[in-house]
Structure formats: structure tokens, C-alpha cells
C-alpha positions as CSV (number, residue, x, y, z in Angstrom):
1,X,88.9,107.7,92.4
2,X,87.7,105.7,95.0
3,X,83.5,105.0,95.0
4,X,81.8,107.0,97.4
5,X,80.4,104.4,100.2
6,X,76.4,103.7,100.0
7,X,74.5,101.9,102.5
8,X,74.1,98.8,100.5
9,X,74.9,95.1,101.6
10,X,76.1,93.0,99.2
11,X,75.6,88.9,101.2
12,X,78.2,87.1,100.1
13,X,76.9,83.0,99.3
14,X,78.2,81.3,102.1
15,X,79.2,78.8,100.2
16,X,81.4,80.1,97.8
17,X,85.0,81.7,98.6
18,X,86.5,84.6,97.1
19,X,90.3,83.8,96.2
20,X,92.7,86.7,95.3
21,X,96.9,86.1,95.5
22,X,99.0,89.4,95.7
23,X,103.2,89.5,95.7
24,X,105.0,90.8,98.3
25,X,104.1,94.1,97.7
26,X,100.7,93.6,98.4
27,X,99.9,94.1,94.0
28,X,96.9,91.2,93.2
29,X,98.1,89.1,90.8
30,X,95.3,86.6,90.8
31,X,91.5,87.1,91.4
32,X,88.9,84.1,90.5
33,X,85.7,85.0,89.8
34,X,83.4,85.3,92.6
35,X,86.2,88.0,93.6
36,X,85.2,90.1,90.7
37,X,81.1,89.4,90.1
38,X,81.0,90.0,94.4
39,X,83.8,93.1,94.2
40,X,81.7,95.0,90.5
41,X,86.0,95.2,88.8
42,X,86.7,92.9,85.3
43,X,89.9,91.0,86.9
44,X,91.6,93.9,83.9
45,X,91.1,96.5,86.8
46,X,92.0,94.4,89.6
47,X,95.3,93.2,88.2
48,X,98.2,94.9,88.7
49,X,96.2,96.5,91.4
50,X,96.9,97.1,95.0
51,X,94.9,95.1,96.6
52,X,93.4,98.3,99.4
53,X,91.4,99.5,95.8
54,X,88.7,97.5,97.6
55,X,89.2,99.2,101.1
56,X,86.1,100.3,103.2
57,X,87.0,104.4,104.7
58,X,85.0,102.6,107.7
59,X,87.9,100.0,108.2
60,X,90.3,101.6,110.5
61,X,94.1,101.6,108.9
62,X,96.0,100.0,112.0
63,X,94.0,97.2,111.2
64,X,95.5,96.6,108.2
65,X,98.7,98.3,109.7
66,X,98.9,94.8,112.1
67,X,98.3,92.4,109.4
68,X,100.4,93.4,107.0
69,X,102.7,93.9,109.4
70,X,102.3,89.8,110.4
71,X,102.7,89.5,106.7
72,X,105.6,90.6,105.8
73,X,107.3,89.2,108.6
74,X,105.6,85.9,106.9
75,X,103.2,85.3,109.7
76,X,99.4,84.2,108.6
77,X,96.4,85.6,110.0
78,X,92.7,86.0,110.2
79,X,90.9,89.0,109.6
80,X,87.7,90.8,109.7
81,X,87.3,92.7,106.6
82,X,84.5,95.1,105.6
83,X,84.9,95.9,101.8
84,X,84.5,98.3,99.3
85,X,82.5,96.9,95.8
86,X,82.9,99.4,92.9
87,X,79.5,100.5,93.1
88,X,79.5,102.2,96.1
89,X,78.1,98.9,98.3
90,X,79.9,97.2,101.1
91,X,80.3,93.5,101.2
92,X,81.3,91.6,105.3
93,X,84.2,89.4,104.9
94,X,86.5,86.9,107.2
95,X,89.8,86.3,105.9
96,X,92.6,83.5,106.3
97,X,95.8,84.7,104.6
98,X,98.4,82.4,103.8
99,X,102.4,83.8,103.0
100,X,104.6,81.5,100.2
101,X,107.4,81.2,100.4
102,X,110.9,80.4,97.7
103,X,113.5,77.2,98.6
104,X,115.9,80.0,99.7
105,X,112.5,81.0,102.0
106,X,111.7,84.7,100.8
107,X,107.9,85.5,100.2
108,X,106.6,85.4,96.9
109,X,103.9,85.8,97.7
110,X,100.4,86.5,100.6
111,X,96.7,84.6,99.1
112,X,93.6,85.2,100.2
113,X,90.6,83.4,101.0
114,X,87.1,85.1,102.1
115,X,84.1,83.7,103.0
116,X,80.7,85.4,104.0
117,X,80.6,86.7,107.7
118,X,78.1,85.7,110.6
119,X,76.2,89.0,111.3
120,X,76.4,88.2,115.3
121,X,80.3,87.9,114.2
122,X,79.3,91.4,112.3
123,X,77.9,92.9,114.6
124,X,81.0,92.6,117.6
125,X,83.9,93.7,114.5
126,X,80.9,97.3,113.6
127,X,81.6,98.1,117.9
128,X,85.1,97.4,117.7
129,X,85.8,98.7,114.6
130,X,84.2,102.6,115.0
131,X,85.7,102.7,118.4
132,X,88.9,102.6,116.1
133,X,88.5,104.9,114.1
134,X,86.9,107.2,116.4
135,X,90.8,107.8,117.6
136,X,92.5,107.5,114.5
137,X,90.7,110.8,113.3
138,X,91.6,112.9,115.3
139,X,96.0,110.6,116.1
140,X,96.1,107.7,113.7
141,X,100.3,107.3,115.7
142,X,98.1,107.5,118.8
143,X,95.3,104.8,117.2
144,X,97.7,102.2,116.5
145,X,99.8,102.5,120.1
146,X,96.3,102.5,122.3
147,X,95.2,99.3,120.6
148,X,98.4,97.1,120.6
149,X,99.1,98.7,124.2
150,X,95.2,97.4,125.3
151,X,96.1,94.1,123.4
152,X,98.5,94.1,125.7
153,X,97.2,94.8,128.5
154,X,94.4,91.9,128.0
155,X,97.0,89.7,127.1
156,X,95.4,88.9,123.5
157,X,97.2,88.4,120.3
158,X,95.7,90.1,116.5
159,X,94.6,86.4,116.4
160,X,92.9,85.7,119.6
161,X,91.6,89.4,119.5
162,X,90.4,88.2,115.9
163,X,89.1,85.0,117.4
164,X,87.3,86.5,120.0
165,X,85.4,89.1,118.0
166,X,84.7,86.1,116.0
167,X,82.6,84.4,118.7
168,X,85.1,81.2,117.0
169,X,87.7,78.8,118.9
170,X,90.9,78.5,116.2
171,X,89.3,75.0,115.6
172,X,85.9,76.2,114.8
173,X,87.5,79.1,112.4
174,X,90.2,76.0,110.8
175,X,87.0,73.8,109.9
176,X,85.1,77.0,108.3
177,X,88.0,77.0,105.8
178,X,87.9,73.6,104.9
179,X,86.2,73.3,101.1
180,X,87.6,72.4,98.2
181,X,88.1,75.1,96.9
182,X,90.0,76.9,98.9
183,X,93.4,75.1,96.7
184,X,92.3,75.7,93.3
185,X,95.3,78.4,93.1
186,X,98.4,76.9,95.2
187,X,101.0,74.9,93.0
188,X,103.6,72.6,94.3
189,X,106.3,75.2,94.7
190,X,103.7,76.5,97.3
191,X,104.4,76.3,101.1
192,X,101.7,77.1,102.9
193,X,102.3,78.1,107.1
194,X,99.2,77.7,109.4
195,X,98.0,80.0,111.3
196,X,100.5,80.7,114.5
197,X,98.0,82.1,117.6
198,X,100.6,80.8,120.2
199,X,102.8,83.7,118.0
200,X,103.1,87.3,120.5
201,X,101.7,90.8,119.3
202,X,105.4,93.0,119.6
203,X,105.1,95.2,122.5
204,X,105.2,98.6,122.2
205,X,105.2,100.8,124.9
206,X,102.3,104.4,125.1
207,X,104.2,107.2,126.7
208,X,102.6,110.5,126.5
209,X,99.4,109.8,126.1
210,X,98.3,106.9,128.4
211,X,95.3,107.2,130.8
212,X,93.9,110.5,127.4
213,X,89.9,110.0,127.4
214,X,90.9,108.1,124.0
215,X,92.9,105.2,125.4
216,X,90.1,105.3,128.1
217,X,86.9,104.8,125.8
218,X,88.8,102.5,123.8
219,X,89.2,100.5,126.9
220,X,86.0,100.3,128.6
221,X,84.3,99.8,124.4
222,X,87.6,96.4,124.7
223,X,86.0,95.3,127.6
224,X,82.2,95.1,127.3
225,X,82.6,93.6,124.5
226,X,84.8,91.2,126.2
227,X,82.0,90.5,129.0
228,X,79.2,89.4,125.7
């Protein structure tokens, strides 16, 4: 049973990193001490479980779908995520996902390194996620199609979207994750590839829902967001 969310934020120590490793199916194989401390789960409770054990209901499902679509293709990405702790509290993190491969190019695992999120970034992310959730509750498929269509119309990739929400440049994000602790769980056999911000989201088309009030509301929200 998922814990009942409560309005209590866990503040992430900006000097620490939450780390985890999942297999290609998304099952947790490694969790560092700060992950267990922050989430409230023991390693016994985390290892072997799907990583969505800490997924907060305020996070749109379409965001995770887009993330996993990229990870399953062996691509890396960054994301701003609101997570759910065992006691129902929440915590915001900016996450760097990295994919590792075997010598044959097959996906072995995914590493996630999470750090604290600046307040202004949380405010930006919340405003967009709330709008997407509004559509998602009406029609999940529509939410995905709408979100992707709007990104395409504004010539944004998923990575561009992340950078705009974060209010950071690619270099600033890269520097933010330069920390000795970030690499303690990698081995010489792991091949870590950096995020490719030039990667374009696969084009998808909308049919019957083009011009719907939900699509227009999200489009207006993104326009206002980009003017901030």
C-alpha cells in the first residue's frame, strides 16, 4: 500500500547525493545510505522493488513515460521529480539518469543521482506538472499527446524542457553534478554516456483532440512559463 501523502517537505541536504541503481526493468539493485535516510525505507524494503515505490501522485505519469522511453533506448537524461517518502512526506530532487551497457551494447542498468532542487525550480516545475495532471485525470493518452505536441510546436526536446524548467544552461547542470560522490558506484566496466541535448523527441501527431480546451490551457500555461 502506498502511504497517504501529507504536506510535509523533507529538505534535501545540498551537499549530499541520493543514489540508486536499477536493472533494465527498473528494479532497484542498489540504494545508498542517503536514499534510505531520506525515503524512510530500509535497503531491505528497497532492493528488488520497482523504483516507483517512491513515486508521488503529484507527478504526471506522462513525465515518467517519456523518461523511460528514453532510458529504454539507451539515452540519458535529467529530470525534476517530486518523490514520496514512506511516511507520506515529500522531497524534490533534480536527477541525473545514466545508462550503462555491456560489451555487446545491451542495456545493463540505470544509475540515478539526485541532488537538492532550488526553490525557483520547484515553483516552475509545479506549475507545469499541475496543468499536465489536470489533463491526465481527464484522459491519460490525451495528456501524453498534448504534452509532446506542444513541445514540438515550441521546438523543445524533453531535454530542452528540463533546462527551461530548471532555468539552467546545459553547462550549469553538468557542473551541478560534478561531485566525487557521484561516481562511487560505477565500475570500469560501466560505459556512461552523457546527455545529448540535440536528441529530438520522436514526432507524434494529434488527431481528434487538436484544438481541445485542455490542449489550449496547457499551451497557454507553457507560454506564460516561458516568459518568466
